N, C-alpha and C positions, 0 to 999 in steps of 0.2 A: 502496570496492571494488565490484566487481560479483558477484554470487552466482551459484553454478553453475547450470546446466541441470537443472531438476527435472520430470519429465514427471507429469503429472495425470490424472485422469479428465474424460471429456467433450470431448476435444480442447483442454484447457487445460493449459498449461507456462508455468513462470517458465524464462527464459532471460537470460543477459548481454544488456545493451543494445547496438545498434550505432549507428553514428554517424547512421544514417536514423531511427532511434527518437529520439535527441536532437534531429534538426530536426523530426520530426512531432509531439511533444509540445507544444512552445509553440502551435503552430496549434490543436490541440485544446484549449488553454487559453483561446483567443480566443471558442470557442462557448458562447452561453449556456445552452444545453440541457446542457453538460457541466458547466459551473463555478457552476451556481445554488446549489449549497450551500456554496459558498465564500466566503471573506473578499473583500474588494477586491482585485484582481489587474490587475496591467499588465506586459505583455509586449513588448518589441522586442528580438529577438534575428536575429542575422544567422547564416548557416551558420557563421562563422569563431567567432561566441559559442558556438553549439552543440557544435564540435568542443573548444573550450577547456573548457567546462563538464563536457564527456564526460571530457577528461584530469584535470581536479581530482576529479570524482567517483569516477573510477577509481583515484585513487591513495590517496583519503581512508581511513583505517583506521578510523573512527568511523561507518561506515556500509556497509551492504550493500544493493545497488539490482538490481531486476531488472524487465524488461519483462516484462509478461505477454502471451503469444501464445493466439491463441483460432483452431483450424484453421489453424494455420500461419502466420496474420498479427499483426500488431502489434494488441493492444488497449488497453492502459494500462500502467502500470508500479504497483510496489509496492515496499516496502524496509523496512529498520530504520535510524532515523537517530539521531545524537547519542548513540551507544552510549559509556556509562561502564563500561568493562571493569573498574574495580574494584568498582563496586557492581554490576555484572553486569545493568546496566539499559538499555533503549532505548526510543525512541519508534517506533510503526510508523504506516505509512501506505498508502493505496492510491488508484488512481486511474483508473477505465475510461474513456478517451478516445472511445470510439465508443459513443454513446449509442444507436445501432441495436442494440447488443447488450445494453442493459440487461435485466434480469430473466431471464436465461438461467443464472444461478448460476457465471457465470464469476469475479466477486469472492469468492465463498464458497469455491470452489475454489483460487483465488490465496491467500487468507487461510489457509485449512488448510494448504497447501503451505509457505507462507511461515512459520508458526507452528512447524511441524513441524521445519523447519530451525532456527530459533530454538533451539528446546529441545533437539533432539538434536546439533547439530553445533556451535553458538556456546556452549551451557550457560549461554545467559542466565538469571537467576532471576526477572525480571519484565520486562513492557513494557507501555506506556501509549500511548494515543491520545486525540484529541478529534475528534469528529466534529460536523458541525451536525446538531441534534437533528431537523429536520425530513428528513434523509437515513435513512429507515428501512431501505433496502436496504443501506447501507452498515454501519450497527451491529448489523443482524441477520448479516450473513457475519461479523462479528466476533464474537459472541455465540456462533455456531456452532463458532467456534474456541476458546471458553473464555473468551471476555473477558465480565467482570460491571461493570457500571456502579457507579461509585463517587461520581458527582453530576453537577450541571450548572454549566454556567459560563453565567448568565443574561446577554443581551444583549451576547453575545461579539462579534459583527459587525453593522454596519448594511449591509442588502444589498436591493435593489428596493424601497425605501420601506419596510422593517420591520426591527426589531431580530431576530436569530437567537440562539437559544440553543445551546449545545455540549454532545454527551452526553461525558462523561469516563468513560473505560473502562481496567481493567488485567486481565492474565492473568497467570498462573504456571503453571509446568510442570506441578503438579498438577490446574489447572483445562481442561487442553488433552483432549478425549474422547478416551478410548485407542482406541474401534473407529473413529475418526476419522485414526488414524494411516496416512501411506501406506505402502504394501508395503515398499518399501526400508527402512524403520525398524522393521518388525515383527518381522524376522528376528533 
């Protein structure tokens, strides 16, 4: 399913994805600057494929997906995936597709908003994620929202001639910094 619009700070917001977002994401995933911390990826998607993927993700009740917007334009996506509603656990992820926007705190704000929603609206008890260890920006954004490293996955994937380790993290409602809670949930 698609998450609701959540306004953040610094021009960042999470919003339900549009068909154009679904068409844009695969184009970003072909850029080496954007996917350098990902494992092997191959994408061949037509507009019809994007429409079908959007329909399926919108109907799925085990995920919540958002487009990350910055200054009103799509910049990437984030979400909670493979939600186990019985164990109240899910895997989170984030992707900033516009490498010209790296280093502006967009990922940190998107993670903050996503995690506030996860704890305050979904009532999950835990989330976890896997991030390429060299991707310091991503794991720092997650740490700011309460994620702690629980281990590493050595030699997780081979990329650009070398093995890449992954940072394994988890977060709980009590690890989310109370002073980072968006205004909508402070009341």
